C-alpha positions, 0 to 999 in steps of 0.5 A: 526769137520767134516761135514760128518760122521767119517767113511767116512772123510779121515784122512788127511781132519780130520788132516787139520781141526784139525790142524786148530781148535785145534792145532793152539790154543796152544802155538808153542812148544805144536803145534810142539808136537802134530804135531810129535805125529800125524806124528808118528801115521800116519806112523806107523797106516797109517790111511786113514779114521777116521772111521776105527781107532778102539781100535785095531789100537791104540794098534797096534799103541802103541806096534810098537811105544814101540819098536822104538829107544829112545834118549838114546843109547840102549833105546826104547821110553818112554812109557809116550810120546806115 
């Protein structure tokens, strides 16, 4: 996808290319869901470079995301949408 090694590619460059080359090929409703998921990941994990995203980064994202408020009062986010 990105020409330089993943350790050097910025998150913003990766996301822009991913949205152009992959997300744009999906139905509009799916595109929106993918973007929402990427927005959550950005907000919680705050990636700067793709090469810095590790298993620990993803595990920490999952832990934090699961603590967030769900749609129903008193609920948390469903694990199936993380």
